[in-house]
C-alpha positions in Angstrom: 34.3 7.2 19.2 35.2 3.4 18.5 31.8 1.8 17.9 32.9 0.4 14.4 36.1 -0.9 15.0 38.0 2.1 14.4 39.1 5.5 15.8 38.6 9.0 13.5 42.2 9.0 12.9 41.8 5.8 11.1 38.2 5.7 10.2 36.3 4.8 7.0 34.1 6.8 4.8 31.6 3.8 5.9 32.3 4.5 9.8 32.8 7.9 9.8 29.1 8.3 8.2 27.4 5.5 10.5 29.1 7.4 13.8 27.6 10.7 12.9 24.2 9.0 12.0 24.3 7.1 15.7 24.7 10.3 17.1 21.0 11.4 15.3 19.4 8.0 16.5 21.9 6.6 19.5 20.4 2.6 19.6 18.1 3.3 16.6 21.2 2.4 14.4 21.4 -1.2 14.4 25.1 -2.8 13.6 25.8 -6.0 12.4 27.5 -6.6 15.8 24.5 -5.6 18.0 22.2 -7.6 19.9 18.7 -7.8 17.7 20.4 -6.9 14.4 19.4 -10.5 12.7 15.3 -9.2 13.8 15.9 -5.8 12.4 17.4 -6.9 9.3 14.7 -9.1 8.7 12.3 -9.3 6.1 9.1 -11.5 5.7 10.3 -13.6 2.6 13.4 -15.8 2.9 15.9 -17.0 -0.1 19.8 -16.1 -0.3 21.2 -14.6 2.9 21.6 -10.8 2.8 23.5 -8.9 5.3 23.2 -5.1 5.2 26.0 -2.8 6.7 23.6 -1.6 9.3 19.7 -1.1 10.2 18.3 2.8 10.6 15.4 3.2 12.3 14.3 6.7 12.0 11.6 8.5 14.0 10.8 11.2 11.8 11.3 12.7 8.5 14.4 14.6 9.4 16.0 11.6 10.8 15.2 10.3 7.4 16.7 12.7 5.4 19.8 12.0 8.1 20.2 8.6 6.8 20.1 9.1 3.6 22.8 11.8 3.5 24.9 9.8 5.8 25.1 6.6 3.2 25.5 9.4 0.5 28.5 10.4 2.2 29.7 6.6 3.3 28.7 5.5 -0.6 26.5 2.9 0.6 23.5 1.5 -1.3 19.8 2.3 0.2 17.1 0.1 0.8 13.6 1.3 2.0 11.8 -1.3 4.4 8.0 -0.7 5.4 6.1 -3.8 6.1 8.8 -6.0 4.7 6.2 -8.0 2.2 7.9 -7.6 -0.9 8.4 -11.0 -3.2 11.8 -9.6 -4.6 13.0 -8.3 -1.4 13.4 -4.9 -1.9 13.9 -4.2 2.0 17.1 -5.8 2.3 20.5 -5.9 0.3 23.8 -7.0 0.9 25.8 -3.8 2.6 23.3 -1.7 2.2 22.2 0.9 4.6 18.3 -0.3 5.4 16.2 2.6 6.3 13.4 1.1 8.4 10.0 3.4 8.2 8.5 1.3 10.9 8.5 3.8 13.5 6.5 6.4 11.4 3.4 5.1 11.9 1.2 7.5 13.2 -2.3 7.9 11.2 -4.4 11.3 11.3 -8.1 11.0 10.5 -10.2 14.0 8.9 -13.5 12.3 8.6 -15.4 15.5 7.2 -12.3 16.0 4.5 -12.5 12.6 4.3 -8.7 12.3 4.0 -5.8 10.6 6.1 -2.7 11.0 6.8 -0.1 8.3 7.4 3.5 7.9 8.1 5.2 6.0 5.9 5.6 3.3 8.1 2.3 2.0 8.9 0.8 -1.2 8.2 -2.7 -1.5 6.3 -4.3 -2.8 9.1 -3.4 -0.3 11.6 -4.4 2.3 9.4 -7.6 0.2 8.5 -8.6 0.1 11.9 -8.0 3.9 12.3 -10.6 4.5 9.8 -12.7 2.5 10.6 -13.5 4.2 14.1 -15.0 6.8 11.7 -16.8 4.1 9.5 -14.5 5.0 6.7 -11.8 2.7 5.0 -8.8 3.1 1.9 -8.7 -0.1 -0.3 -5.6 -1.6 0.2 -4.7 -5.3 -0.3 -6.2 -8.1 1.6 -2.7 -8.5 4.1 -3.1 -6.6 7.1 0.7 -6.5 7.8 1.5 -5.4 4.2 2.9 -1.7 4.7 0.7 0.9 3.3 4.1 2.8 1.8 5.2 0.1 -0.6 1.8 -1.5 -1.7 0.8 2.1 -2.6 3.7 3.1 -4.7 3.2 -0.5 -7.0 -0.4 0.3 -7.2 -2.8 -1.7 -4.5 -5.2 -3.9 -5.3 -7.7 -5.3 -3.2 -11.2 -5.7 -1.8 -12.7 -2.2 -2.7 -10.9 -2.0 -6.0 -13.7 -2.1 -8.0 -15.9 0.6 -6.4 -12.7 3.1 -5.7 -10.2 2.1 -7.9 -6.7 1.1 -7.0 -5.0 2.8 -3.9 -3.0 4.8 -6.0 -5.9 6.2 -7.1 -6.9 8.0 -3.8 -3.5 9.0 -3.1 -3.8 12.7 -3.1 -0.1 13.6 -1.7 3.1 12.2 -0.5 6.2 13.5 1.5 9.3 12.0 -0.1 13.0 12.2 1.2 14.6 12.4 -2.3 18.6 11.3 -3.3 20.1 14.4 -1.8 18.4 14.4 1.2 15.8 17.2 0.8 12.0 16.6 1.4 9.5 17.4 -1.1 5.7 17.3 -1.3 4.3 15.9 -4.0 1.1 15.9 -5.5 -1.5 17.1 -8.6 0.0 21.2 -7.9 3.4 20.6 -6.5 6.2 17.8 -8.4 3.1 16.5 -10.4 5.6 14.5 -12.3 7.0 12.6 -9.2 3.2 12.5 -8.0 2.5 10.9 -11.3 5.8 8.4 -11.2 4.8 7.4 -7.2 1.3 6.2 -8.2 2.1 2.8 -9.6 5.9 2.8 -10.5 7.1 0.5 -8.1 9.2 3.2 -5.8 12.9 3.8 -6.2 12.5 8.1 -6.0 12.8 8.2 -2.7 11.9 7.2 0.9 8.0 8.1 1.2 7.7 9.7 4.7 3.9 10.5 4.2 1.1 9.7 2.6 -2.1 11.9 2.2 -4.8 9.2 1.0 -8.8 9.7 0.4 -11.3 7.7 2.6 -14.5 6.6 1.7 -17.9 5.7 4.0 -17.4 1.5 4.3 -18.7 1.1 8.1 -19.9 -2.5 7.2 -19.2 -5.1 4.4 -20.6 -8.7 3.7 -17.5 -11.0 3.2 -15.7 -14.1 4.4 -15.5 -17.3 2.6 -16.9 -19.1 -0.2 -15.8 -22.5 -0.8 -16.6 -23.9 -4.4 -15.6 -27.4 -6.5 -12.8 -26.8 -8.0 -14.2 -27.4 -11.2 -14.0 -25.6 -14.6 -17.4 -24.4 -14.5 -17.5 -23.0 -10.7 -13.8 -21.0 -11.0 -14.9 -19.2 -14.9 -18.0 -18.8 -13.1 -16.8 -17.0 -10.4 -14.8 -14.6 -12.2 -17.6 -13.5 -14.8 -20.0 -13.3 -11.5 -17.7 -10.5 -10.5 -17.0 -9.1 -13.5 -21.0 -8.8 -14.5 -21.4 -7.4 -11.3 -21.8 -3.8 -9.7 -18.7 -2.2 -8.8 -19.7 -2.4 -5.0 -19.1 -6.7 -5.0 -15.3 -7.6 -5.4 -13.5 -11.0 -4.8 -10.0 -12.4 -4.4 -10.2 -16.1 -5.4 -7.6 -18.8 -4.9 -7.7 -22.2 -6.4 -5.4 -24.4 -4.1 -5.6 -27.6 -2.5 -7.4 -26.2 1.1 -4.9 -25.9 4.0 -5.6 -27.2 7.5 -7.5 -24.0 8.5 -10.1 -24.2 11.4 -12.6 -22.3 9.2 -12.2 -25.0 6.7 -14.0 -28.6 7.0 -11.5 -31.4 7.8 -12.5 -33.5 5.2 -11.8 -30.7 2.5 -8.1 -30.2 4.0 -5.9 -31.8 1.3 -8.4 -31.6 -1.5 -8.5 -28.9 -4.6 -11.0 -26.1 -4.2 -11.9 -22.8 -4.9 -11.7 -20.4 -1.9 -13.7 -16.9 -2.9 -13.2 -14.1 -0.7 -16.0 -11.7 -2.0 -16.7 -8.3 -0.6 -19.6 -6.2 -0.7 -19.0 -3.0 0.0 -22.1 -1.3 -1.0 -25.7 -1.0 0.9 -26.3 -3.2 3.4 -30.0 -4.3 2.1 -28.6 -4.9 -1.3 -26.0 -7.1 -0.2 -28.0 -10.6 -0.8 -28.8 -9.9 -4.5 -25.3 -8.5 -5.2 -23.6 -11.8 -3.8 -26.4 -14.2 -5.5 -24.1 -14.9 -8.7 -21.4 -16.5 -6.5 -24.0 -18.5 -4.2 -25.8 -19.5 -7.0 -22.0 -21.7 -8.2 -22.9 -24.0 -5.4 -20.5 -23.6 -2.5 -19.7 -26.6 -0.5 -19.0 -23.4 2.3 -21.0 -20.6 2.9 -19.2 -18.3 5.2 -20.3 -14.9 4.3 -21.8 -12.4 6.5 -21.9 -8.9 7.4 -18.9 -7.8 9.4 -16.8 -4.4 10.1 -14.5 -4.0 7.2 -11.1 -4.4 9.3 -12.1 -8.1 9.8 -11.8 -8.8 6.4 -8.1 -8.6 7.0 -8.0 -11.7 9.6 -6.9 -15.2 8.7 -5.4 -17.1 6.2 -2.7 -19.7 6.3 0.5 -19.0 8.2 3.5 -20.7 6.4 6.2 -19.6 8.0 9.6 -17.8 6.6 9.1 -18.8 3.1 10.7 -18.7 -0.3 9.1 -16.7 -2.7 8.5 -18.5 -6.0 5.8 -16.3 -7.8 4.9 -15.4 -11.3 2.6 -12.3 -12.2 0.5 -11.2 -15.0 -2.9 -10.5 -16.3 -5.6 -12.4 -18.5 -8.9 -11.5 -20.8 -10.1 -14.4 -21.4 -10.8 -16.5 -18.3 -13.0 -19.4 -20.0 -13.7 -22.8 -18.6 -10.8 -24.0 -20.8 -8.5 -21.8 -19.7 -9.8 -22.5 -15.9 -9.2 -26.0 -16.6 -5.9 -25.6 -17.0 -5.7 -23.9 -14.1 -6.8 -26.6 -11.9 -4.7 -28.8 -13.7 -2.0 -27.2 -13.0 -2.3 -26.5 -9.3 -3.6 -30.2 -8.4 -0.4 -31.4 -10.1 2.1 -28.8 -8.1 4.7 -30.9 -6.6 4.4 -28.9 -3.3 1.6 -26.0 -2.1 0.6 -24.3 -4.8 -2.0 -21.4 -5.4 -3.2 -19.6 -8.3 -4.8 -16.2 -7.0 -7.1 -14.3 -9.1 -8.5 -10.8 -8.8 -11.2 -9.7 -11.0 -10.3 -5.7 -11.8 -12.9 -3.6 -14.0 -15.6 -1.1 -12.3 -13.5 2.3 -11.2 -10.2 0.9 -11.8 -10.9 0.7 -15.6 -12.4 4.3 -15.8 -8.6 5.7 -14.9 -6.8 6.6 -17.9 -4.2 4.5 -18.8 -1.3 7.4 -18.8 -2.8 9.7 -15.9 -0.9 7.2 -13.6 2.4 5.0 -13.9 -0.2 1.8 -13.4 -1.2 1.2 -17.3 -3.0 -2.1 -17.1 -6.3 -0.4 -16.9 -8.4 -2.5 -19.4 -7.0 -5.9 -18.3 -9.5 -7.6 -16.7 -8.0 -10.0 -14.0 -4.9 -10.1 -12.3 -3.3 -13.6 -11.8 -0.4 -14.8 -9.6 0.9 -18.0 -9.5 3.1 -19.2 -6.4 4.8 -22.1 -4.6 5.9 -20.6 -1.3 8.8 -23.4 -0.4 8.8 -23.2 3.8 12.6 -22.3 4.8 12.7 -25.8 6.7 11.7 -27.7 3.3 14.3 -25.5 1.3 16.9 -26.5 4.2 16.1 -30.0 4.2 15.5 -30.6 0.3 17.8 -29.2 -2.0 15.7 -29.4 -5.0 12.4 -28.4 -3.5 13.3 -24.8 -4.7 14.6 -25.5 -8.3 11.4 -27.7 -8.5 8.9 -25.1 -7.6 10.7 -22.7 -9.8 10.1 -25.2 -12.5 6.7 -25.7 -11.6 6.1 -22.0 -12.0 7.6 -21.8 -15.3 5.7 -24.2 -16.6 2.6 -22.6 -15.1 3.1 -19.2 -16.2 3.4 -20.5 -20.1 0.6 -23.0 -19.3 -1.9 -20.2 -18.3 -0.6 -17.3 -20.4 1.2 -14.8 -18.1 3.6 -13.7 -20.6 2.6 -10.3 -21.9 2.7 -8.3 -18.7 2.6 -8.6 -14.4 2.0 -6.1 -11.5 5.3 -4.9 -9.8 4.1 -5.7 -6.5 3.9 -9.2 -7.0 7.0 -9.8 -9.1 9.6 -12.1 -7.3 12.6 -10.2 -9.1 12.7 -6.6 -10.6 15.4 -7.0 -13.5 15.0 -5.1 -16.7 13.2 -7.8 -18.4 10.6 -8.0 -15.3 10.1 -4.1 -15.6 9.4 -4.4 -19.4 6.6 -6.6 -18.5 5.2 -4.7 -15.7 5.4 -1.3 -17.9 4.0 -0.7 -21.5 7.6 1.2 -23.3 5.8 4.2 -23.0 5.1 4.6 -19.2 8.3 2.9 -18.6 10.4 6.2 -20.9 8.3 8.6 -18.9 9.4 6.7 -15.5 13.0 6.8 -16.8 12.8 10.6 -17.4 11.2 10.9 -13.7 14.1 9.1 -12.4 16.5 10.8 -14.2 15.1 14.5 -13.0 15.2 13.0 -9.4 17.8 10.5 -8.9 20.1 11.3 -11.7 22.8 9.4 -10.1 20.4 6.0 -9.3 20.9 6.3 -5.9 17.8 4.4 -5.1 18.2 1.9 -7.7 16.8 -1.7 -7.0 19.5 -3.6 -5.6 
């Protein structure tokens, strides 16, 4: 074969390994000179250009294992792409073999056992729609296109967390291709140390090719959109209303200038708002009482209604390709003084900025901090500050990204996000980032598991 510009007599280890993998995958091994390579290599967020050595698109676990072995034989680093939504762009790297798992997208629902088995490349919305056909759900985040595997490995904080726990609290087992190409099961009985690390450790231990997840009855929820005035009393009140409420009430709260979305009245576009996205997941006849404390805050728009659970994943502004400028942390004191600072930072931002707030507690807090690698069980609110810079703006204005980063650094300091972080919402994963994501005891235990299952650091973050 001469597909890599060489013959076997002059083949390099890389070309020999890729030739062997191409014999397994055919056109599903996409090389840089092949049509469609840019699309295959793309991830959701942009930044400094990265050019992988190739993109492998396996269709089953055996092909994933073949890709891992080929990369090891060639001395190529590996990255894994599922949904491709990582702010740190973990699904791509210069000179790496990208293992794109999106063809591993089957979902099997066992309604009697209330367990779903999902391929490692399935998206949150595809899984959610399949489960909804049986009146069931597993809580993920709030974006349908996110890959279930990547989200789960970091924790999974979404609409059902206060009722059902994090996504990792509903993971009952996983199939993993390890760095030597072997395939193992990780659950409470088989490889329990690996199972512990997969639940919140952020990945980097292998390629997850299948997840078994617990399901919960969730036929109908009450959700939608409440828009509150951007006042400290409204913001602090919304957070406390959720934190003091029953487990069945949750909300994702965004402080931002209203984007020009059809669901938002035109007169509000460009003005500061507190956008509350509640979810009542309890008995429908209790929804009005459960959501009353939020409605008592005087929304200027009340779009709450009963709906199928998958409908919560619809909508949201589409910024197109953007450079992620994002920081994350946790807060326990969310009073009006702190709320005023949040609003001030958003109003004074030099571009479109958002502070995203996710009240925790409930079932999340009832899991022991050392039961999984997600150790922030006692924190009250997860906070993420972001100023995504559209790719076109970044290209036209060289100062845009540095300006956004300066805003973020000042905002993180002003609202107190320095002591801890959520690995899935981090824009980079340096040693300092990981020290914020994991307490020292958790980080040490993760290091022990990595040494056991990937002693050479083959899957190390690039």
